[in-house]
C-alpha positions in Angstrom: 0.0 0.0 0.0 2.9 2.3 0.7 4.3 1.7 -2.8 1.3 3.5 -4.4 1.7 6.5 -2.1 5.5 6.5 -2.7 5.0 6.6 -6.5 2.4 9.4 -6.2 4.8 11.4 -4.1 7.5 10.9 -6.7 5.1 12.3 -9.3 4.6 15.3 -7.0 1.1 14.5 -5.7 0.6 14.9 -2.0 -3.1 15.1 -2.0 -5.5 12.2 -1.8 -5.9 10.7 -5.2 -7.0 7.1 -4.2 -9.5 6.3 -1.5 -8.5 3.8 1.2 -10.9 1.3 -0.1 -9.5 1.6 -3.6 -5.9 1.2 -2.4 -6.9 -1.9 -0.4 -8.7 -3.5 -3.4 -5.8 -2.7 -5.8 -3.2 -4.0 -3.4 -5.1 -7.2 -2.6 -6.0 -7.9 -6.2 -2.4 -7.4 -7.3 -1.1 -9.5 -4.4 1.5 -6.8 -3.8 3.3 -7.4 -7.1 4.6 -3.9 -8.2 3.8 -4.3 -11.9 0.3 -5.5 -11.2 -0.3 -2.7 -8.7 0.9 -0.2 -11.3 -1.4 -1.7 -14.1 -4.4 -1.6 -11.8 -3.7 1.9 -10.5 -3.3 3.3 -14.0 -6.6 1.6 -15.2 -8.4 2.9 -12.0 -7.2 6.4 -12.8 -8.5 6.1 -16.3 -11.8 4.8 -15.0 -12.2 7.6 -12.5 -11.3 10.2 -15.2 -13.9 8.7 -17.6 -16.5 9.0 -14.8 -15.3 12.6 -14.1 -14.3 11.8 -10.5 -11.7 13.8 -8.6 -10.4 10.7 -6.7 -10.3 7.0 -7.5 -12.9 5.3 -5.4 -13.7 1.7 -4.9 -16.1 1.6 -7.9 -13.3 2.9 -10.2 -10.9 0.3 -8.7 -13.5 -2.4 -9.3 -13.9 -1.3 -12.9 -10.1 -1.5 -13.3 -10.0 -5.0 -11.8 -12.7 -6.1 -14.2 -10.8 -4.6 -17.2 -7.4 -5.9 -16.3 -8.5 -9.4 -15.3 -10.7 -9.7 -18.5 -7.6 -9.7 -20.7 
């Protein structure tokens, strides 16, 4: 879970971009594998953007999981 926060900090983001539920879902689904966390996080960001949301919530994370696991 800290990996996502670390990457956001490197990108210059200190505000809340992912809800706690979204982070937990992404981390659990990815089983902690960095590449899988990254893929899910990027897809969740795209889903949130498509829905015009200011933060990635659990529904955006679930949409990302559905998209990535469908491949």
